C-alpha positions in Angstrom: 47.1 10.0 -1.8 49.8 7.5 0.4 48.1 4.8 1.3 49.6 5.4 4.5 49.0 9.2 5.6 46.3 10.4 7.4 44.1 11.2 4.6 44.4 7.9 3.3 40.9 6.1 2.3 40.4 2.9 3.8 40.0 -0.3 1.6 36.4 -1.4 1.3 35.6 -4.0 2.8 35.2 -7.6 1.7 32.5 -10.2 2.3 34.5 -12.0 4.5 35.1 -8.7 6.5 31.7 -7.3 6.6 30.8 -11.4 8.2 32.6 -9.6 11.0 29.6 -7.6 12.3 26.7 -10.6 12.5 27.5 -11.5 15.5 26.5 -7.7 16.5 22.7 -7.8 14.1 19.8 -8.3 16.8 17.9 -11.0 15.8 14.9 -9.2 14.3 17.4 -8.9 11.5 17.1 -11.9 10.6 13.7 -12.1 9.8 13.7 -7.9 8.5 12.7 -8.0 4.3 13.8 -5.4 2.3 10.6 -3.7 0.7 9.6 -4.4 -3.2 8.4 -1.2 -3.9 11.9 0.5 -2.2 14.1 -1.8 -4.1 12.1 -0.2 -7.0 12.0 3.3 -6.8 15.8 3.9 -8.3 14.1 3.2 -11.6 11.7 6.4 -11.1 14.6 8.4 -11.8 15.3 6.7 -15.0 14.0 8.5 -17.8 14.4 5.2 -19.8 12.3 2.9 -17.6 8.6 3.2 -17.8 7.7 2.2 -14.1 4.4 1.1 -13.0 5.9 -0.6 -10.0 5.7 2.4 -7.5 2.4 4.0 -5.4 3.4 7.3 -7.3 1.2 9.9 -7.5 1.4 12.8 -10.4 3.5 15.7 -8.0 3.6 17.7 -11.4 0.7 18.2 -11.5 1.0 20.5 -8.2 1.2 23.8 -9.8 5.4 24.9 -9.3 3.9 28.9 -8.2 1.2 27.9 -5.7 4.0 25.9 -4.0 6.4 29.2 -4.4 3.8 30.9 -2.9 3.1 28.4 0.0 6.5 28.9 0.8 6.8 32.2 1.0 3.8 32.4 3.0 5.1 30.1 5.7 8.6 31.8 5.8 6.5 35.8 5.8 4.4 34.3 8.9 5.8 31.6 10.5 9.7 31.0 9.7 11.2 30.5 12.8 8.5 28.2 14.7 8.4 26.7 10.9 12.4 25.8 11.5 11.7 24.5 15.1 10.8 21.4 16.3 6.9 21.1 17.1 5.3 18.4 19.6 5.5 15.4 19.1 1.4 14.8 18.5 1.8 17.5 15.8 0.5 21.1 15.5 -2.9 22.5 15.7 -2.1 23.5 11.8 -2.3 20.6 10.8 -4.7 19.0 13.0 -7.1 21.0 12.0 -6.7 20.1 8.4 -6.6 16.7 9.1 -10.3 17.2 10.8 -11.5 18.4 7.6 -9.7 16.0 5.2 -11.8 13.1 7.6 -14.8 15.4 7.4 -14.9 14.7 4.1 -15.5 11.3 4.7 -18.1 11.2 6.9 -16.3 11.2 10.2 -15.7 14.0 13.1 -12.9 14.1 15.2 -11.2 15.7 18.2 -8.1 17.4 17.7 -6.7 15.8 21.0 -7.3 12.4 19.3 -4.8 12.6 16.7 -1.5 11.5 15.9 0.8 13.3 13.6 3.0 11.3 11.8 5.7 11.2 9.3 3.5 9.7 6.8 0.9 6.8 6.6 3.8 4.0 7.3 4.7 5.1 10.1 1.4 4.9 11.6 2.1 0.6 10.2 5.2 0.6 12.4 4.4 2.7 15.6 1.2 0.0 15.8 3.4 -2.6 15.7 6.0 -1.1 18.0 3.1 -0.3 20.7 1.1 -3.8 20.1 3.6 -6.5 18.7 6.0 -9.1 20.5 8.0 -11.5 19.0 5.8 -13.9 17.8 2.1 -12.4 17.7 -0.3 -12.8 15.2 -1.1 -9.9 12.9 -4.5 -11.0 10.9 -4.3 -9.4 7.2 -5.8 -9.4 3.4 -4.3 -12.0 1.1 -2.5 -9.9 -0.7 -1.6 -7.3 1.3 0.0 -3.7 1.1 4.0 -5.0 0.3 5.3 -1.9 2.6 2.9 -3.4 5.6 5.4 -6.9 5.2 8.7 -6.0 5.8 7.4 -3.9 9.0 5.1 -6.7 10.4 8.5 -8.9 9.6 10.9 -6.5 11.7 9.1 -6.6 14.7 9.0 -10.5 14.0 5.1 -11.0 13.8 3.4 -14.1 12.8 0.9 -13.2 9.4 -1.9 -14.7 9.0 -3.7 -13.7 5.5 -7.6 -13.9 4.8 -8.6 -14.5 1.3 -9.4 -11.3 -0.4 -12.4 -11.5 -3.4 -14.1 -8.8 -5.4 -15.6 -7.7 -1.9 -12.2 -7.2 0.3 -11.4 -9.7 3.2 -14.0 -12.8 3.5 -15.1 -12.1 7.1 -16.7 -15.7 7.3 -13.0 -17.4 6.4 -11.8 -14.7 9.3 -14.3 -16.1 11.8 -13.3 -19.6 11.2 -9.7 -18.4 11.4 -10.3 -16.7 14.6 -11.9 -19.8 16.2 -9.1 -22.1 15.1 -6.8 -19.6 16.7 -8.9 -19.7 19.8 -8.9 -23.6 19.9 -5.1 -23.0 19.8 -5.0 -20.9 22.8 -3.7 -17.8 20.5 -4.8 -14.4 20.7 -4.1 -11.9 17.5 -3.3 -8.1 18.3 -4.9 -6.5 15.7 -6.2 -6.7 12.1 -4.7 -5.0 9.6 -7.1 -4.0 6.3 -6.9 -1.4 3.0 -10.7 -1.1 2.7 -10.9 1.4 0.4 -9.3 0.8 -3.1 -7.0 -1.9 -1.7 -3.3 -1.9 -2.3 -2.3 -4.0 -3.8 -5.8 -5.2 -4.7 -7.9 -2.8 -5.9 -10.5 -4.0 -4.4 -13.1 -2.9 -1.8 -14.9 -3.8 1.1 -18.3 -4.3 0.9 -20.6 -2.2 2.8 -22.2 -5.5 4.6 -18.6 -6.7 5.2 -17.3 -3.7 7.0 -20.1 -4.0 9.4 -19.3 -7.7 9.8 -15.8 -7.3 10.4 -16.1 -4.4 12.9 -18.9 -6.6 14.8 -16.1 -9.3 15.0 -13.4 -7.0 16.6 -16.1 -5.6 18.8 -17.2 -9.4 20.1 -13.3 -10.7 19.9 -11.6 -7.0 21.6 -9.5 -7.0 18.6 -7.7 -4.0 17.0 -8.4 -3.2 13.4 -6.0 -1.2 11.7 -7.7 0.7 9.1 -5.4 1.9 6.3 -7.7 4.5 4.3 -4.5 6.7 1.7 -7.2 6.2 -1.2 -10.4 6.8 0.3 -11.4 10.7 -1.7 -10.3 9.1 -4.8 -12.9 7.5 -6.0 -13.7 7.2 -10.0 -17.0 5.5 -10.2 -19.9 4.6 -7.3 -21.3 5.2 -4.2 -18.9 6.1 -0.8 -18.8 3.8 1.9 -18.0 4.9 5.4 -14.9 4.3 7.2 -14.8 1.6 9.7 -13.8 4.4 12.5 -17.4 5.7 11.4 -18.8 2.3 12.6 -16.6 2.0 15.8 -14.5 4.3 16.9 -13.6 2.1 20.2 -11.5 -1.0 18.0 -10.9 0.3 15.2 -7.3 3.2 15.0 -7.4 4.6 11.8 -4.5 5.8 9.5 -4.2 8.2 6.4 -2.0 10.3 4.9 -1.3 13.7 2.7 0.5 11.3 0.5 -2.2 10.6 -2.3 -4.5 14.1 -1.9 -1.5 16.4 -1.6 2.1 15.2 -2.4 4.1 12.5 -0.5 6.9 14.7 -0.6 5.5 16.7 2.3 5.9 13.1 5.0 3.2 14.0 6.6 0.1 11.3 7.6 -1.9 11.2 10.7 -3.3 8.2 13.0 -6.6 8.1 15.1 -7.0 5.5 18.2 -8.2 4.6 21.5 -6.8 7.0 24.0 -4.6 4.4 25.8 -3.3 3.0 22.5 -2.6 6.8 21.0 -0.1 7.5 24.4 1.7 4.5 24.0 2.2 5.2 20.1 2.8 9.0 21.4 5.7 7.4 23.5 7.1 5.6 20.8 6.8 8.5 18.3 9.1 10.6 21.0 11.7 7.5 20.3 11.8 7.4 16.6 11.7 10.9 15.6 10.8 13.6 18.4 8.3 15.0 16.0 7.5 14.9 12.5 8.5 17.9 10.2 7.2 21.4 11.3 7.9 22.9 8.1 6.2 20.5 6.3 3.1 21.1 9.0 3.2 24.8 8.0 3.3 24.0 4.4 0.0 22.1 4.6 -1.9 24.7 7.2 -0.8 27.2 4.3 -2.0 25.3 1.5 -5.5 24.7 3.1 -5.4 28.4 4.0 -4.9 29.1 0.0 -8.3 27.9 -0.7 -11.1 24.8 -1.7 -8.6 22.1 -1.3 -11.0 19.5 -2.7 -10.4 21.4 -6.2 -6.9 20.0 -6.1 -8.2 16.6 -5.5 -11.1 16.6 -8.1 -8.3 17.6 -10.4 -6.3 14.4 -9.6 -9.5 12.3 -9.7 -10.0 13.5 -13.6 -6.6 12.2 -14.0 -6.5 9.2 -12.5 -9.6 8.3 -13.9 -8.6 8.7 -17.2 -5.2 6.6 -16.9 -7.3 4.2 -14.9 -9.1 3.3 -18.2 -6.2 3.7 -20.4 -4.9 1.1 -18.1 -7.6 -1.0 -18.4 -8.1 -0.8 -21.8 -4.5 -1.5 -22.7 -4.5 -4.7 -20.9 -7.3 -6.1 -22.7 -5.3 -5.3 -26.2 -2.5 -6.6 -25.0 -2.6 -9.4 -22.5 -3.5 -12.9 -23.7 -6.9 -14.5 -22.3 -5.2 -16.4 -20.5 -5.1 -12.9 -17.9 -7.4 -11.2 -15.7 -7.4 -8.4 -13.7 -9.4 -6.1 -11.5 -11.7 -2.9 -12.2 -11.1 -0.6 -9.4 -13.4 1.7 -8.5 -10.6 4.0 -7.2 -6.9 4.0 -5.4 -4.0 3.5 -7.5 -3.9 -0.3 -8.8 -4.9 -3.2 -11.0 -4.0 -6.2 -9.8 -3.6 -8.2 -12.7 -2.8 -12.4 -12.9 -1.5 -14.5 -15.2 -1.5 -18.1 -16.1 0.2 -20.4 -13.0 3.2 -21.6 -14.9 4.4 -17.6 -15.1 6.7 -16.0 -12.4 6.2 -13.0 -12.2 9.6 -12.1 -10.0 11.5 -13.8 -13.3 9.6 -11.9 -15.3 10.2 -8.7 -13.6 14.2 -9.0 -14.9 12.9 -10.1 -18.2 10.6 -6.3 -18.2 13.7 -4.5 -16.8 15.4 -5.2 -20.1 12.7 -3.9 -22.3 12.4 -0.3 -19.5 9.0 -1.6 -17.9 8.7 -2.4 -14.5 6.3 -3.7 -11.6 5.3 -5.0 -8.6 5.5 -8.9 -8.5 2.9 -10.9 -6.5 4.8 -12.7 -3.9 5.5 -9.1 -2.2 2.7 -8.9 -1.1 2.4 -12.6 0.7 4.4 -13.7 3.3 3.9 -17.0 2.1 5.0 -17.4 -1.1 1.7 -17.3 -3.4 1.2 -14.4 -5.5 3.7 -15.9 -7.9 1.8 -15.3 -11.1 0.5 -12.0 -10.1 1.6 -8.4 -10.4 0.9 -5.1 -9.2 0.5 -2.1 -12.0 0.1 1.5 -11.0 -1.5 3.7 -13.1 -1.1 7.3 -11.5 2.4 7.7 -11.7 2.7 8.0 -15.5 0.9 9.5 -18.4 -1.6 7.9 -20.5 0.9 7.3 -23.7 3.4 6.0 -20.7 0.9 3.5 -19.8 -0.1 1.8 -23.7 3.6 1.4 -24.3 4.7 0.3 -21.0 1.4 -2.3 -21.3 2.3 -3.4 -24.7 6.1 -4.7 -23.7 4.8 -6.4 -21.1 2.3 -7.9 -23.3 4.4 -8.8 -25.4 6.5 -10.6 -23.0 3.9 -12.4 -21.7 2.6 -13.6 -24.9 5.9 -15.0 -25.3 5.8 -16.7 -22.3 2.6 -18.3 -22.9 3.7 -19.4 -26.4 7.0 -20.9 -25.3 5.0 -22.6 -22.6 2.7 -24.2 -25.4 5.4 -25.2 -27.4 7.8 -26.7 -24.5 4.3 -28.5 -23.3 2.8 -29.6 -26.7 -0.4 -28.3 -25.5 -2.2 -25.6 -26.4 -2.3 -22.5 -24.1 -5.4 -22.8 -21.7 -9.2 -21.6 -22.7 -10.1 -19.0 -20.5 -12.2 -20.0 -17.4 -15.9 -19.6 -17.7 -17.5 -16.4 -16.2 -19.1 -16.8 -13.0 -20.5 -14.5 -10.8 -19.2 -16.1 -7.8 -15.8 -16.2 -8.3 -14.0 -13.1 -7.4 -11.7 -11.2 -9.4 -8.1 -12.3 -8.0 -5.6 -15.1 -8.2 -6.3 -18.5 -7.4 -3.4 -20.5 -5.1 -2.2 -24.0 -4.2 -3.9 -24.8 -0.7 -1.3 -23.8 2.0 -0.6 -24.9 5.6 -2.7 -24.2 8.2 -3.9 -21.4 9.0 -2.8 -19.5 6.1 -5.6 -20.1 3.9 -6.3 -20.5 0.4 -6.6 -17.6 -2.2 -9.8 -17.9 -4.3 -9.9 -18.6 -7.7 -9.8 -15.9 -10.8 -12.8 -14.2 -12.5 -11.7 -14.0 -15.9 -12.7 -10.7 -17.2 -14.8 -9.5 -20.3 -11.9 -8.1 -23.0 -12.9 -4.9 -23.4 -13.3 -2.6 -20.5 -17.3 -2.1 -19.1 -18.4 0.9 -19.0 
């Protein structure tokens, strides 16, 4: 085809040409970050890569004939409505389902208190859109959910991260940090937390700290964004009350169908104090008008078809086994200098390597061996997490978990041996076990107001229990 004809394709822009658009970009684009998980999502399409990177439920467990039957029900009974716009706050049919899920975790909710969203991620975005001006402070755990970091950055927030240990966010440090910020004349807009089976750390906020956290919020009239997508995926231990069940005045509650049904339906929800929910509703109108009506009718048909809890119980059995397989594989293949958490539920294990190993660099080497994970720095905003990694055990089967951890173990062992050769020093011995030490990565003390991540607890070489 001629290069001058009407159908000619314009040449691709060079880097110099693209620079012409720089003056058009909003100021916030300078601080926007790409999501580490989304950058790695393309790997899940490659059959030759064992991806331990995504927060992926195993959707192959959902029966195809059930899916076909449910969509047939939607087509037969609600076709025209399913293909139409819906109310921004969500359809009554799916709100009823949400109320059932929340009741299973010990909460009651009025349907008027609910906002149906396009996945749980949209709740985080809408809360930021509603509450944050550039430079406002958000308090989170350190590490925090890697998918929240780009959202906070996009709204130009200043993120202050509080130490996370085996019992969740350190509420004593939270009090100290809030007092220091108050002395500086600064007041955070909200506290973001994943209390159950934390993403990425796998730990759970203790009952004592749950009460302490909501007390702190009430004293200072701070909002808490409780992100609870994994609460029903418990493999051991007793359930703990949600923060919202302890205080519905200062807690914005977020959850999703992604982990208990399917991420592909892209449906989550928020429960919030009425004035906050109204502003979030307006923000959602500007974002997408409404969430998918087809997905909402599908979820309604799914809940009508039988006990939804049966499918969740089947997932618990599958994921518990995969967690145990990964814990045993880590004990077999990772060096004694490494440590990792033992989650009671959820989808993730947080592993920490010797501090001379950078997991961002290690990922490039791992991809050569067709295995992927999320580097620890993706869960911080200040450069910490360099020797840590998030490992997902739900998205691949047991054989793939064993092989993926074996490959990673070989790479890590190579790094440990190389360090010993270069330094002329033997590899560091495991730290002595101490009941007062948490399970997470140590870090150098950063500048105030950011806080130091607590020391590592080396775990036993074989899985307990």
